C-alpha positions as CSV (number, residue, x, y, z in Angstrom):
1,M,202.6,36.2,161.9
2,S,204.5,38.8,163.9
3,R,205.3,42.2,162.2
4,K,209.5,42.6,162.3
5,K,210.3,45.8,164.2
6,V,211.8,48.5,162.4
7,N,215.2,49.2,163.4
8,R,215.6,52.9,163.9
9,E,219.2,53.4,164.6
10,P,221.0,56.2,162.5
11,R,222.0,55.0,159.1
12,Q,224.4,56.9,157.0
13,G,224.3,56.6,152.8
14,E,224.4,58.6,149.5
15,V,221.5,59.6,147.8
16,L,221.7,58.1,144.3
17,D,218.6,59.5,142.5
18,L,215.3,61.0,143.0
19,T,211.7,59.0,142.5
20,H,208.9,60.9,140.3
21,D,207.7,62.3,143.4
22,G,210.7,63.9,144.7
23,R,211.9,61.7,147.0
24,G,215.4,60.3,147.5
25,V,216.9,56.9,146.8
26,L,219.3,55.1,148.7
27,R,220.7,51.6,149.2
28,H,221.0,49.5,152.5
29,E,222.0,46.1,152.6
30,G,220.7,45.7,149.1
31,K,217.1,47.2,149.9
32,T,215.9,50.4,148.4
33,V,215.3,53.3,150.8
34,F,213.1,56.3,150.0
35,V,214.1,59.5,151.8
36,P,212.4,62.8,151.5
37,D,214.1,66.3,151.5
38,V,217.3,64.9,149.8
39,L,218.8,65.6,146.6
40,P,221.2,63.3,144.3
41,G,225.0,63.3,145.2
42,E,224.1,64.5,149.0
43,A,225.5,62.5,151.9
44,I,222.9,62.0,154.9
45,T,222.3,60.3,158.1
46,Y,218.7,59.4,158.2
47,R,216.6,56.6,160.0
48,A,214.0,54.1,158.7
49,M,210.6,54.7,160.0
50,R,208.5,52.4,158.1
51,R,209.7,48.9,156.6
52,K,208.1,47.3,153.3
53,R,208.6,44.2,151.7
54,S,210.6,45.5,148.7
55,F,211.6,49.0,150.2
56,D,211.7,51.1,153.6
57,E,210.8,54.5,153.9
58,G,213.0,56.9,156.0
59,E,213.4,60.3,157.3
60,L,216.3,62.9,157.0
61,L,218.4,63.1,160.2
62,E,221.5,65.4,159.1
63,L,223.1,66.3,155.7
64,H,226.4,66.1,155.5
65,S,226.9,67.5,152.0
66,R,224.6,69.3,149.9
67,H,223.5,69.4,146.2
68,A,224.8,72.5,144.0
69,D,221.5,73.6,143.6
70,R,220.0,73.0,147.0
71,V,218.4,76.3,148.3
72,E,216.0,77.1,151.3
73,P,212.7,76.5,150.9
74,Q,210.6,79.7,150.9
75,C,207.6,78.1,152.9
76,A,208.0,78.0,156.3
77,H,205.6,74.4,156.4
78,F,207.6,72.7,153.8
79,G,208.6,69.1,155.1
80,V,205.1,69.2,156.9
81,C,202.7,70.2,154.4
82,G,202.2,67.6,151.4
83,G,201.6,70.2,148.9
84,C,205.4,70.7,147.8
85,V,208.0,68.3,147.4
86,L,210.8,70.3,145.7
87,Q,210.8,73.7,147.5
88,H,214.8,72.6,148.6
89,L,215.8,72.2,144.7
90,A,216.3,75.5,142.6
91,P,213.2,75.9,139.9
92,Q,215.6,75.4,136.9
93,S,217.1,72.0,138.2
94,Q,213.4,71.2,139.3
95,L,212.6,71.7,135.6
96,A,215.6,69.6,134.5
97,F,214.6,66.9,137.4
98,K,210.9,66.7,135.4
99,Q,212.5,66.5,131.9
100,K,214.4,63.7,132.7
101,H,211.5,61.8,134.3
102,L,209.6,62.6,131.3
103,A,212.4,61.1,129.2
104,D,212.6,58.0,131.4
105,V,208.8,56.8,131.0
106,F,209.0,57.7,127.5
107,S,211.6,55.3,126.9
108,R,210.6,52.7,129.6
109,I,206.9,52.8,129.2
110,G,206.3,54.1,125.4
111,Q,209.5,53.1,124.3
112,V,209.5,56.2,122.1
113,S,212.3,59.0,121.8
114,P,211.4,62.4,120.4
115,K,213.3,63.8,117.6
116,R,213.7,66.8,119.7
117,W,213.3,67.8,123.4
118,L,211.7,71.4,124.0
119,E,213.1,74.0,125.9
120,P,210.6,73.8,129.1
121,L,208.2,76.4,129.2
122,T,208.1,78.7,132.4
123,G,206.0,80.6,134.4
124,P,205.8,81.9,137.8
125,H,207.4,80.0,140.6
126,W,205.3,81.2,143.7
127,G,201.6,82.6,144.2
128,Y,200.4,80.9,140.8
129,R,197.5,78.7,141.8
130,R,194.0,79.9,140.9
131,R,192.3,76.5,142.4
132,A,192.3,74.6,145.3
133,R,190.8,72.5,147.3
134,L,191.4,73.4,151.2
135,A,190.7,71.1,153.9
136,V,189.3,72.1,157.1
137,K,189.5,70.3,160.5
138,Y,188.2,71.1,163.8
139,V,190.8,69.6,166.3
140,H,189.2,69.2,169.8
141,K,192.5,68.8,171.4
142,K,193.7,71.7,170.3
143,E,190.1,73.7,170.3
144,R,191.1,75.1,166.8
145,V,190.4,75.1,163.2
146,L,193.2,73.9,160.8
147,V,192.5,75.2,157.3
148,G,195.2,73.8,154.6
149,F,196.4,70.9,152.8
150,R,197.3,67.5,154.5
151,E,200.4,66.5,156.1
152,R,202.8,64.7,153.8
153,G,202.2,61.0,153.8
154,K,199.3,61.3,156.3
155,P,195.6,62.1,156.3
156,Y,196.0,64.9,158.8
157,V,195.1,68.4,158.0
158,A,198.7,70.1,158.2
159,D,198.9,73.2,160.8
160,I,199.9,76.0,158.5
161,Q,199.2,79.7,158.6
162,R,199.9,80.4,154.8
163,C,200.5,78.8,151.6
164,E,203.3,80.3,149.0
165,V,202.0,78.7,145.9
166,L,198.9,79.4,146.3
167,D,197.5,83.1,144.9
168,P,197.9,85.4,147.9
169,R,194.3,86.4,147.6
170,V,193.5,83.3,149.2
171,G,196.9,82.0,150.3
172,H,197.9,84.6,152.8
173,R,194.2,84.1,154.4
174,L,194.6,80.7,155.7
175,E,194.8,81.3,159.3
176,E,192.1,84.2,158.7
177,L,189.8,81.5,157.3
178,A,190.7,79.2,160.2
179,T,189.6,82.0,162.8
180,L,186.3,82.6,160.9
181,I,185.1,78.7,160.8
182,A,186.3,78.7,164.6
183,G,183.8,81.1,165.6
184,M,180.6,79.4,163.7
185,D,178.1,77.0,165.3
186,A,178.9,74.6,162.0
187,R,182.9,74.4,162.8
188,E,182.8,70.8,163.3
189,S,180.5,70.0,159.8
190,I,182.8,72.2,157.3
191,P,185.0,69.6,155.8
192,Q,186.5,71.8,153.0
193,I,186.6,74.9,151.0
194,E,187.1,74.9,147.3
195,V,189.0,78.1,146.0
196,A,188.4,79.4,142.6
197,M,189.7,82.6,141.1
198,G,189.0,84.5,137.8
199,D,191.2,87.7,136.5
200,Q,188.8,90.1,138.9
201,H,187.1,87.7,141.4
202,V,187.8,84.9,144.3
203,C,185.3,82.7,145.2
204,L,185.3,80.1,148.3
205,V,182.8,77.4,148.2
206,F,182.2,76.3,151.7
207,R,181.0,72.5,151.7
208,H,179.0,72.0,155.0
209,L,177.5,68.7,156.2
210,E,174.5,70.3,158.2
211,A,172.3,73.1,157.5
212,L,174.1,76.6,158.6
213,S,172.4,78.5,161.3
214,N,171.4,82.2,160.7
215,D,174.1,83.4,162.7
216,D,176.8,81.3,160.5
217,V,175.2,82.4,157.1
218,E,175.7,86.1,158.6
219,R,179.3,85.6,159.6
220,L,179.9,84.1,155.9
221,R,178.1,87.0,154.4
222,H,180.1,89.7,156.7
223,Y,183.0,87.9,155.7
224,G,182.8,88.3,152.1
225,R,181.8,91.8,152.2
226,D,184.6,92.9,154.5
227,T,187.3,90.9,152.2
228,G,185.8,91.1,148.8
229,L,185.5,87.4,148.5
230,W,182.4,85.9,147.1
231,I,180.7,83.1,149.2
232,Y,179.2,79.9,148.1
233,L,177.8,77.0,149.6
234,Q,177.2,73.6,149.1
235,P,174.8,71.7,151.2
236,G,175.1,68.5,149.2
237,G,176.4,67.6,145.8
238,L,178.2,69.5,143.1
239,D,174.7,70.4,141.9
240,S,173.6,72.3,145.3
241,V,176.3,75.0,144.9
242,H,175.1,78.4,145.2
243,A,176.1,82.0,145.5
244,L,175.2,83.5,149.3
245,E,174.6,87.0,147.7
246,D,172.1,87.3,144.6
247,D,174.5,89.5,142.9
248,A,177.8,87.4,142.7
249,P,179.6,88.1,139.6
250,V,180.3,85.5,136.9
251,L,184.3,84.1,137.1
252,R,186.0,84.7,133.9
253,Y,189.6,85.0,132.8
254,A,190.8,86.5,129.3
255,L,193.0,85.5,126.8
256,P,194.1,88.9,125.5
257,Q,196.2,87.6,122.5
258,Y,193.3,85.6,121.0
259,E,190.6,88.7,122.1
260,V,188.7,86.2,124.0
261,D,187.3,85.3,127.7
262,L,185.9,82.4,129.2
263,E,183.3,82.3,131.6
264,F,183.0,79.5,134.7
265,T,181.8,78.2,137.8
266,P,183.5,78.0,140.8
267,I,183.6,74.2,140.4
268,D,184.5,74.2,136.8
269,F,188.0,72.7,135.8
270,V,190.5,75.5,134.6
271,Q,194.2,75.2,134.4
272,V,195.9,76.1,137.9
273,N,198.4,78.2,136.6
274,A,197.1,81.2,134.8
275,E,200.2,82.8,133.3
276,L,201.6,79.7,132.2
277,N,198.3,78.6,130.6
278,Q,199.0,82.4,128.8
279,R,202.0,80.9,127.4
280,M,201.0,77.1,126.8
281,I,198.0,78.1,124.6
282,P,200.2,79.8,121.6
283,H,202.9,76.9,122.5
284,A,200.4,74.4,121.4
285,L,198.7,76.0,118.3
286,A,202.3,76.8,117.4
287,L,203.1,73.0,117.7
288,L,199.6,72.1,115.6
289,D,200.8,74.4,112.8
290,L,197.3,75.7,112.7
291,Q,196.0,77.3,109.7
292,P,192.8,78.9,108.7
293,E,191.7,76.2,106.4
294,D,192.3,73.3,109.2
295,R,189.7,71.3,110.8
296,V,190.5,70.5,114.0
297,L,189.4,67.6,116.3
298,E,189.5,68.4,119.8
299,L,189.4,65.8,122.5
300,F,188.6,66.6,126.2
301,A,187.7,70.2,125.1
302,G,186.3,71.5,128.7
303,L,185.3,75.1,128.7
304,G,186.9,76.0,125.3
305,N,190.5,77.0,126.9
306,F,192.1,75.9,123.2
307,T,188.8,76.0,121.1
308,L,188.4,79.5,121.5
309,P,191.8,80.5,120.3
310,M,192.0,78.1,117.4
311,A,188.2,79.3,116.3
312,R,189.5,82.9,116.9
313,A,192.3,82.0,114.3
314,G,190.0,80.8,111.8
315,A,190.2,76.9,112.1
316,R,187.0,74.9,112.0
317,V,187.0,73.5,115.5
318,I,184.9,70.2,116.5
319,A,185.3,70.1,120.3
320,V,184.3,67.0,122.2
321,E,184.1,66.9,126.3
322,G,182.4,64.2,128.8
323,D,180.9,66.9,131.0
324,D,177.6,68.3,129.7
325,G,178.0,71.3,132.1
326,L,181.3,71.9,130.5
327,V,179.8,71.7,126.8
328,E,176.9,73.8,128.0
329,R,179.4,76.9,129.1
330,G,181.9,75.9,126.4
331,R,179.1,76.5,123.5
332,A,177.9,79.4,125.7
333,N,181.5,81.2,125.4
334,A,181.9,80.6,121.7
335,N,178.4,81.9,120.8
336,R,178.7,85.0,123.2
337,Q,181.9,85.8,121.3
338,G,180.7,85.1,117.7
339,L,183.0,82.3,117.3
340,D,182.2,79.4,115.4
341,A,182.9,75.9,116.8
342,E,181.0,72.7,116.7
343,Y,180.3,70.9,120.2
344,H,179.7,67.1,121.2
345,V,179.2,65.8,124.3
346,A,180.8,62.1,124.7
347,D,182.2,59.9,127.0
348,L,185.8,59.3,125.9
349,F,186.6,56.4,128.2
350,Q,184.1,54.5,126.2
351,P,184.1,52.9,122.5
352,Q,182.4,55.9,119.8
353,Q,182.3,54.0,117.0
354,G,180.2,55.9,114.7
355,A,180.1,58.9,116.5
356,P,179.5,61.7,114.1
357,W,182.1,64.2,115.4
358,L,184.5,61.3,114.0
359,Q,183.1,61.3,110.5
360,S,183.7,65.2,110.2
361,G,187.1,64.8,108.0
362,F,189.4,66.5,110.5
363,N,192.8,66.7,109.7
364,K,194.7,67.7,112.8
365,V,193.9,66.8,116.2
366,L,194.5,68.3,120.2
367,L,193.7,66.6,123.0
368,D,194.3,67.4,126.8
369,P,193.0,64.6,128.7
370,P,192.7,63.8,132.6
371,R,195.3,61.7,134.2
372,A,194.0,58.6,133.1
373,G,195.2,59.5,129.3
374,A,193.4,58.9,126.3
375,E,194.0,55.1,125.3
376,Q,190.6,54.2,125.1
377,I,189.6,56.7,122.4
378,L,193.4,56.7,120.4
379,P,192.6,53.5,117.9
380,E,189.5,55.0,116.6
381,L,190.8,58.3,116.4
382,L,194.4,57.1,114.7
383,A,192.1,55.1,112.1
384,K,191.2,58.5,110.6
385,K,194.8,58.9,110.0
386,P,195.0,62.9,111.0
387,Q,198.2,64.9,110.0
388,R,199.3,66.1,113.2
389,I,198.4,65.5,117.0
390,V,199.2,67.7,119.8
391,Y,198.9,66.4,123.0
392,V,198.9,67.9,126.4
393,S,199.2,65.6,129.3
394,C,199.4,65.9,133.1
395,H,201.0,63.1,133.7
396,P,203.9,61.6,132.1
397,A,203.0,57.7,132.2
398,S,199.7,57.8,130.6
399,L,201.5,60.2,127.8
400,A,204.4,57.9,127.4
401,R,201.9,54.8,127.0
402,D,199.5,56.7,124.5
403,A,202.9,57.8,122.7
404,G,203.7,54.0,122.3
405,I,200.2,53.7,120.8
406,I,200.2,56.5,118.3
407,V,203.9,55.8,117.0
408,N,203.1,52.2,116.7
409,A,200.2,53.4,114.9
410,G,202.2,55.2,112.0
411,Y,203.5,58.6,113.4
412,R,206.6,59.9,114.8
413,C,207.2,61.5,118.0
414,S,208.6,65.1,116.4
415,E,208.8,66.9,119.8
416,A,208.2,67.1,123.5
417,G,209.1,68.7,126.6
418,V,207.7,69.7,129.9
419,M,205.5,72.7,131.2
420,D,206.0,74.0,134.3
421,M,202.5,74.4,135.6
422,F,202.9,73.0,139.0
423,P,206.5,74.5,140.7
424,H,208.0,73.3,144.0
425,T,205.5,69.8,143.5
426,G,206.1,66.6,141.8
427,H,203.6,67.1,139.4
428,V,204.5,67.2,135.7
429,E,202.6,69.2,132.7
430,S,203.8,68.0,129.5
431,I,203.3,68.3,125.9
432,A,204.2,66.3,122.7
433,L,203.5,66.7,118.9
434,F,203.2,63.6,116.5
435,E,203.2,63.5,112.8
436,R,201.7,61.0,110.5
437,R,204.7,59.3,108.4
438,S,204.3,59.7,104.7
């Protein structure tokens, strides 16, 4: 059957709403059309670019009216690079959009309405990102190396010179990194650079698919010494990552309010936005109403981002995490600072009946799962009837789904709100408090 040709004649329309990923929603002859870089209420001229069974995808040609909160994007590459989708919307309005999205999925998916919506938790809007995976590509036609993120909606590496949301220690060096790799023998066999930043040091992990020549190793060594960046190499899987220099420092970030710091490796998960993380921890502990006599079960505990502050506050913490390496480093972080926390390794996406940590008599729970949420562990967790649950989430839909499960198990959703971990992107970090009904 032949594919029907897309009619790319200009169309006019009014933007009705935004999708969760920041695209404008229009209607044309009864069919939904998604157009990026527009805002609700704006009158536009656009053209269809791709036709699907139930919707079309279009591109903006002309803007006839402007949303009151439209702003000029700060990044010269906005619209090409796929990293940001909301730079044309003022930061406060981005938060309102994300809060609306969270409320929509709570109602639609979880059929839950919090008793109170929290004020959004905010941090810096620019230069906030301390973790990133940069794509690298040698383009034969251009005889150039590109370093950055993927193009919007395409598999190609965007041709960008700098990133405004990435910490400037690396975000303003993308062109410099491209020039470095272009001069290497391995220019065609380096697919990515993993970026990891602590409070003091910056690490770049160069993934390479073929062994590096001695000249390439020396080029990287000199670049690291000239810039103060610490170079790591990854010739295989994650267990192959190693520092180029023998005296490479330990990465760490401090949580001064709790007089603790966390050591981590360049491939460990840490919260992307360092300043927002500093505000998120006391925010979560206040919702938990943490008391010295509490026994807190923390699921998806990672390195101890919440574990150590709760232990410093005097609570007994049972920390559970699925990654052996993270548990090892989390335990080491606690021991190094004389903090008492109990650590367990467990796959929280599998049944855990009979697990010793589930029998430990906890009265409160804090969980911070990945995008998939905590659906598998909730039945066993809720059977223990903890008094209070604080749920930190990076994916509104999975939080909303899990909120419905928690509420149906005898809890009320007392408070919920967004936290601006990822400004200018469509990603939404959120938090919710659940209290057991008496």
